[in-house]
TORSE-196564 format. One record per atom (N, C-alpha, C): residue in one letter; x, y, z. Coordinates in steps of 0.02 Angstrom, whole numbers, plus 50000, padded with zeros to 5 digits. Layout:
N
aXYZ
...
END
This chain:
313
m500434994050000
m500005000050000
m500445006250000
s500455009949946
s500885015849941
s500485022349943
d499865022249916
d499445028249915
d498725025949922
t498435027149981
t497765024649996
t497345030250024
e496705030050007
e496245035350028
e495635032350062
w495415035550116
w494825033250152
w494335039050159
h493695037650147
h493165042650155
h492795041150220
i492755046150263
i492465045250329
i491705045250324
d491385040050352
d490655039650354
d490415040950425
e489765040650434
e489475042250501
e489735037650556
p489795031050545
p490055026750600
p490755028650623
s491155031550578
s491845033450596
s491895040550621
s491355044250617
s491355051250638
s491495051750713
g491935056350732
g492105057350802
g492735053850825
i492995049250784
i493605045550803
i494215050050792
r494725049250835
r495345053050827
r495705050650765
l496065055250734
l496435053550673
l496945048050685
d497335048550741
d497835043450753
d497525036550766
k496965036450801
k496625030050814
k496335027150750
f496075031450707
f495805029150643
f496365025950601
l496945029150598
l497505026550559
l497795020150589
a497765019650656
a498065013850690
a497665007550683
d497055007950657
d496635002050649
d497004996750607
a496864990250624
a497204984750589
a497084984750514
a496514987550493
a496354987650422
a496714993350385
r497054997750423
r497395003450391
r498155002750403
l498445006550450
l499165006150460
l499365000950511
g498894998650553
g499034992850595
g499274994150665
s499505000150682
s499715001550750
s499775009050759
r499745011350822
r499815018450835
r500525020750819
g501015016350830
g501705018150814
g501785019750740
r501485015550697
r501525016850625
r501155023250607
a500575024250640
a500185030350627
a500575036550645
m500895036650704
m501265042550725
m501885043650681
s502205038050660
s502775038750616
s502575041850549
a501995039750523
a501755042450459
a501585049850466
l501285051750523
l501135058750535
l501775062850541
e502255060050577
e502895063550587
e503265064650521
r503205059950475
r503575060250412
r503185063950357
g502605066650372
g502225070350322
g501905065950269
k501695059950290
k501415055150243
k500645054950245
i500345058950289
i499615058850298
i499315065550277
y498765065150240
y498405071150219
y497675070550242
l497415076150266
l496705076550286
l496385081950244
n495915079850201
n495575084450155
n496085088350113
d496585084550087
d497095087150042
d497585092050076
v497585092250143
v498065096350180
v498495091750222
e499155092750219
e499615088450257
e499455088850331
a499395082950363
a499265082550435
a499905080350469
g500055083450526
g500655081850564
g500485078850632
v500995078050674
v500895075250740
v500405079350781
a500405085750772
a499935090150809
a499215088650792
d499095085350735
d498415083850714
d498185076950736
a498605073350773
a498455066450791
a497795065850829
g497645070750872
g497045070450913
g496425073550881
r496485075750819
r495925078950786
r495365073950773
r494745075950789
r494175071650780
r493925072050708
l493845066350677
l493605066150608
l492845067050606
v492615069750551
v491895070750541
v491695067650475
a491065065850468
a490815062850407
a490965067450348
g491225064550295
g491405068450236
g492145069850231
d492515069150287
d493245070050284
d493555064750239
v494115066450208
v494495061750168
v495205061350197
v495395055350216
v496065054050244
v496465050350191
r497065052850177
r497495049750127
r498165048050158
a498405041950146
a499075039850167
a499515039150106
w500015043450101
w500495043250045
w501145040550074
l501185033950080
l501725030850117
l502395031050082
d502395031550016
d503045032049981
d503165039049955
r502905044049991
r503005050949970
r503745052449964
p503975055149908
p504685056749900
p504925061549954
g505515059749982
g505815064050033
g505555062850103
s505085057950111
s504805056950178
s505195051750218
s505685048650187
s506125043950222
s506835046250215
r507265044050261
r507965045950260
r508385039850242
r508885040950199
r509305035450175
r509995035750206
h510225030050231
h510885029650261
h511425030750207
p511895035350219
p512375037150166
p512835031450145
r512985026750190
r513445021350172
r513085015250145
t512535013150178
t512195007050158
t511655008250106
g511395014350102
g510845015750056
g510175013450082
i510145010550143
i509515008150170
i509115014050197
v508475013950184
v508035019350205
v507925019150280
d508025024750313
d507885025450385
d507145027050392
d506745021850399
d506025022750405
d505785017850458
l505975019250521
l505825014650575
l505075013350581
d504915006950586
d504215004950595
d504135003250669
i503945008250709
i503845007250780
i503145004650792
v503104998450814
v502464995150825
v502144997350890
h502564998550941
h502305000451007
h502835004551043
e502605009651078
e503055013651119
e502675016351179
d502985015651239
d502715018751299
d503305021151341
d503215022451404
d503745025251446
d504295020151461
e504165013751448
e504655008551467
e504925004651407
v504515003751355
v504654998851303
v504585001951234
v505014999851188
v504945001451117
v504984994851078
v504484993551037
v504474987450996
v504494989650923
v504974986950886
v505084988950817
v504984982950771
n504664984150714
n504634979250660
n505234980550616
k505774976750627
k506414978050594
k506394975750521
a506654980050477
a506724978150407
a507334973550399
a507304969150351
a507874964950335
a508444969350309
g509064967450324
g509634971250301
g509914976150352
i509574976750409
i509794981350462
i509974977350524
l510534978750554
l510724975550617
l510244977650673
t510164973350723
t509794975350782
t510194980250824
v510834978450836
v511284982850873
v511954983050835
p512364988150846
p513004988550811
p513464982750828
l513884980850781
l514394975750792
l515084978950788
e515554976450830
e516224979250830
e516564978350763
r516424972550730
r516754971350666
r516424975050608
r515844978250621
r515494981950569
r515254988650598
p515714993050617
p515524999150652
p515115003950610
d515165003550544
d514805008150501
d514125005550478
a513964999350495
a513334996450472
a512744999450510
l512195000350475
l511595003150504
l511294998450555
s511055001050612
s510734996850662
s510095000250687
v509624996150709
v509004998750736
v509135002950798
l509595000450840
l509765004150902
l509985011250885
a510425012050836
a510665018650817
a510105022950790
l509655020050751
l509095023850723
l508625026250778
i508485021850827
i508045023950882
i508365029550922
e509005028650939
e509345033750979
e509375040350942
n509475040050877
n509495046150837
n508815049650837
r508285045650832
r507615048550832
r507445051550900
f507635048150954
f507465050551021
f507895056251044
r508475057151012
r508935062351034
r508595069251032
s508165070250984
s507825076750979
s507325077751036
h507155072251072
h506695072751129
h507075072651195
g507735073251193
g508125073551253
g508335066851282
r508175061351247
r508375054651270
r508985052451230
t509505050151265
t510115048351230
t510255040851230
r509925036951273
r510075029851276
r509445025651269
v509525020051233
v509005014951228
v509365008351240
f509025003551271
f509354997451293
f509074991351256
p509484987751219
p509234981851183
p509054976151231
v508534972551215
v508314966951257
v508494960351225
h508404959651160
h508594953551124
h508764955651052
r508964950851011
r509164952450943
r508834947550894
i508784949650832
i508654945150777
i509184946450724
d509294941550680
d509834942050631
d509734947950584
r510274950250556
r510254956050511
r509764955050454
n509784949150422
n509354947950364
n508704944350382
t508534944450445
t507874942350467
t507454948550482
s506844948550460
s506394954250473
s505954952650533
g505644957950561
g505144956850613
g505284960150679
l504944957550730
l504894960950794
l505514960350838
v505714965950866
v506274966150913
v506114971450966
v506334970051028
v506134974151086
v506734977951114
f506604984351132
f507094988551166
f506774991451228
a507174993051278
a506934996151339
a507185003351343
k506795007651375
k506995014551383
k507395015851446
h507395010951492
h507755011751555
h508135005251569
a508685005751605
a509084999851622
a508684995051665
s508254997551709
s507854993151752
s507354989151710
a507054992451661
a506584988851617
a506954983651575
q507554985251554
q507964980451516
q508094974251559
r508294975351622
r508434969551665
r507824965151674
t507244968251684
t506634964451694
t506464960351632
l506514963451574
l506354959951512
l506864954451496
k507504955851508
k508004950751496
k507894944651541
e507674945751602
e507524940151646
e506954935951618
q506464939151588
q505914935451557
q506184930851502
f506624933651460
f506904929551406
f507334923951434
k507694925251488
k508104920151518
k507674914451545
r507084916151570
r506624911051596
r506194907951541
r506294910151479
r505934907551420
r505184908951423
e505004914651452
e504304916351459
e503994919451397
p504334923951360
p504024926951302
p503864921851248
e503294922851215
e503124918751157
e503434922151095
r503844918551059
r504194921251000
r504024916750941
v503624919450895
v503374915550838
v503654918350773
y503954913950733
y504254915750669
y503894912150612
w503894915350553
w503694911950492
w504314911250448
a504374905450416
a504944904050373
a504714900150312
v505074901050257
v504974896950198
v505584892450191
v505454885850189
v505994880950187
v505914876550126
y506464873650104
y506434868750050
y506124862350076
g505714859150033
g505394852950053
g504824854050102
t504594848550132
t504054848750181
t504244844650242
p504304847650300
p504464843850361
p503954838350373
d504194832650395
d503764826850410
d503954824150479
p503464824050525
p502754825650517
p502644833150507
r502024835050495
r501864842050479
r501884846550540
e501924843750598
e502054847750658
e502444843450707
g502854846850747
g503264843050793
g503754847550829
t504264844450859
t504754847950899
t505454846650871
w505844851850867
w506554851250850
w506954852250914
r507354847250931
r507774847650992
r508494845850973
d508954850450985
d509654849350968
d510094852051023
v510734850051021
v511244853051063
v511724856551016
l511824863051026
l512214867150981
l512814870251017
v513324871750977
v513894875451003
v514084880850953
w514254886750977
w514424892350933
w515154892050916
d515304892050851
d515994892050827
d516224899250821
e516674901250866
e516904908250868
e517314910250807
k517644905450775
k518034907050716
k517594907650654
a517164902750643
a516744902650584
a516114907050593
l515974908850657
l515384912850673
l514734909450650
i514684902950665
i514074899150650
i513934894350707
q513304892050710
q513114886750756
q513284880050726
k513484875250769
k513614868450747
k513274863650795
e513054858050768
e512784852750810
e513354849450848
t513234847650911
t513744844450951
t513444838850992
h513874835051025
h513664829351065
h513294831751127
p512774828151149
p512394830351208
p512824831151271
r513394827651274
r513814828151334
r514364833451326
d514364837051270
d514854842351260
d514724847851312
p515224849451355
p515114854451407
p514974861451378
r515164862551315
r515034869051284
r514344869451254
g514014863651247
g513384863251211
g512814866651248
q512334869351209
q511744872451236
q511124869551202
e510614868251242
e509994865551214
e509654870551168
a509404868151111
a509004872151065
a508354868551054
l507794871851070
l507144868651068
l506654873151031
s506334870450979
s505834874150940
s505244869550926
r504664872750917
r504064869150897
r503854871850829
y503734867450780
y503574869750713
y502904866950690
t502584870450642
t501974868250610
t502004870250537
v501844865650491
v501804867250421
v501154870850407
l501194876950379
l500594880950366
l500344880150294
e500814879350247
e500634879050176
e501194875550138
t501014871550089
t501514868050049
t501484870349976
f502064870349944
f502124872149873
f502484866349838
t502654867349775
t502974861949737
t503644860049767
r504044864849786
r504724863449809
r504864866049879
a504384869249910
a504514872549974
a503884872550017
s503964874850078
s503394875250125
s503464881650167
l502894884250186
l502864889650235
l502744886450302
i503174887850350
i503104884850416
i503084890350470
e502774888750526
e502784893050585
e503204889650638
v503664893350667
v504114890650718
v504064894850781
t503934891450837
t503924894750902
t504554892950940
l504934897950960
l505554896750996
l505414895551070
h505704890251096
h505694889251169
h506374891051199
t506894890851158
t507534893651177
t507714898851123
g508194902951138
g508364908351091
g509094908451071
r509344902751045
r510044902451025
r510144906450961
r510734909050952
r510894912850892
r510804908550830
n510464911150780
n510334907650716
n509954901050726
q509564900450779
q509284893950799
q508854890850745
i508364894550719
i507914891650669
i508304889750606
r508764893950587
r509144892750525
r509544886250529
i509884884950586
i510274878850592
i509834872750603
q509294873450642
q508874867650655
q508514865350592
a508294869950550
a507984868050486
a508494864650441
r509104867350439
r509624864450397
r509804857350418
l509824856050484
l510004849450509
l509514844050487
r508914846150469
r508394841350448
r508284841350373
g508734844650337
g508684844650265
g508184849550238
h507964854450278
h507464859350257
h507764866350262
t508304867450225
t508634873950225
t508144879450208
l508224885150241
l507804890950225
l507944893350154
v507414895150119
v507494898350054
v507894904850064
g508384905950021
g508804911950026
g509384911350074
e509434905850109
e509974904850158
e510654904750123
d511154908250153
d511824908250124
d512344905650172
r512154903650231
r512634901350280
r512504894150300
y511904892550322
y511734885750342
y511414882150283
v511834879550238
v511594876550176
v511684869050181
y511164865250165
y511174858050171
y511374854850105
g511994852450101
g512224848950042
g512284853449981
p512524850849925
p512614854849864
p511964856549829
g511454852249838
g510814853649806
g510824851649733
s510294848149711
s510254845949642
s509774850049601
l509394854449634
l508894858449599
l509114865849598
r508874869249548
r509014876449544
r508704879949605
p509084884249639
p508824887449700
p508244892149684
i507804892949732
i507264897849728
i507564904649744
e507494909349699
e507804915949708
e507474919949764
f507894922149811
f507654926549864
f508274929849894
g508224936249908
g508814940149925
g509064939449996
r508754935350037
r508964934450107
r508654928050131
q508814926050194
q508474920150220
q507734922050232
a507294917550212
a506574918850216
a506334917550287
l506454922350331
l506294921550402
l506044928250429
h505474927950463
h505144934050487
h504884932850558
a505084937250605
a504834936950674
a504134939750675
r503634935450674
r502944937350660
r502564939650723
r502654936150778
r502264937750838
r502694937350900
l502564941750948
l502954941951010
l502484943851067
t502524939951121
t502134941351181
t502594941851240
i502554947451277
i502964948451337
i502524951051393
r502804951351453
r502474954651510
r502774961651516
h502354966551524
h502594973451529
h503034974151591
p503624977151584
p504084977451641
p503834981651700
r503334985951689
r503094990151743
r502564986651785
d502054983651753
d501494980951791
d501374973551778
g501764970451734
g501704963251724
g501134961151678
r500764965851651
r500214963751606
r500484960851542
v500124956051514
v500334952851452
v500184957451393
i500684958551351
i500574962551290
i500834958551231
e500444958651177
e500604954751117
e500674959351057
f501164957751015
f501294961850956
f501314957250895
d501124960150838
d501114956350776
d501424960650721
a501844957750680
a502154961250624
a501954957950559
p501574961350517
p501374958350454
p501974956650410
l501874951950365
l502424949950321
l502644955750277
p503294956750269
p503544962250226
p503424960650153
a503514965750111
a503344965150040
a503744959650005
d504394958950021
d504794953849986
d504564946850003
f504364945850066
f504124939250089
f503454937650055
l503014942550051
l502374941650017
l502464940049944
e502944943549912
e503084942249841
e503344935249831
l503764932849876
l504014925949872
l503434920949876
l502974921949923
l502404917449930
l501974917549867
t501874923449838
t501484923949777
t501794919949721
r502454920449713
r502814916649661
r502734909149672
l502804906849734
l502764899749749
l502054897149737
r501554901149753
r500864898949742
r500704898349667
r500974902849628
r500864902649555
r501164896349525
r501704894049555
r502034887949530
r501724881649558
g501214882549600
g500874876649628
g501174874449693
END
């Protein structure tokens, strides 16, 4: 959706502009709505609406337009060329949840100091509001898209990290893999060790003192001629866990360039990254413990991949 228009009818009359935009049928969250308003992507009756207009009550006959790819409304990183257009799914006084685009690091790496990271983008955005630090809670791989959590205070970070250590958050991913896992739902349980030289996970013996348990639950959602769409729920959060566990069973992720199973006898399915998306995340709020759930819709490249696979049967 790049340019969409909505005409306000009587049932929608009286609703705030930001709430109207945040509806699941429109932009999907208040964070996305506020980001669009901040970037000058929203028009009300052909007049640009900004953050100051977020609380404006709509009336019947109003026309709301979202021009999401408006030229100049996004910022491009000078080195990587990646557009700085943070998709903030949720923000409050304690927590920031971002739908990370593929190709961006979650946090900076020492070996890649110039690479773009979500942490740097958030801190840059908040700097204008007098906040200089944001605290990462967990990470997802650079070429994995989807939900990632940051804390605004060190105490909130500690509370959230403890939740992840106790394996309390629900972390659900969607992936496209070669072949079809059999059975169509089940559990992947492995013992993995991180190779510091090769920077990859490896399977190891259960009695290896360096080994760490990796546990995932998977379900096949849809099958194609050569691949399947699967849902994977993490019970542990090892680095590259889904990628290595799928590879160990002969179901390499489409687009995978690191955990590749064998030489392969078929022409690969073209995709510019590993087909992995952090789709859903449930945590307890660090302030009051209430359960909060977030959902990140599939990005355009992932949807295009599924469309191609469905056309091929």
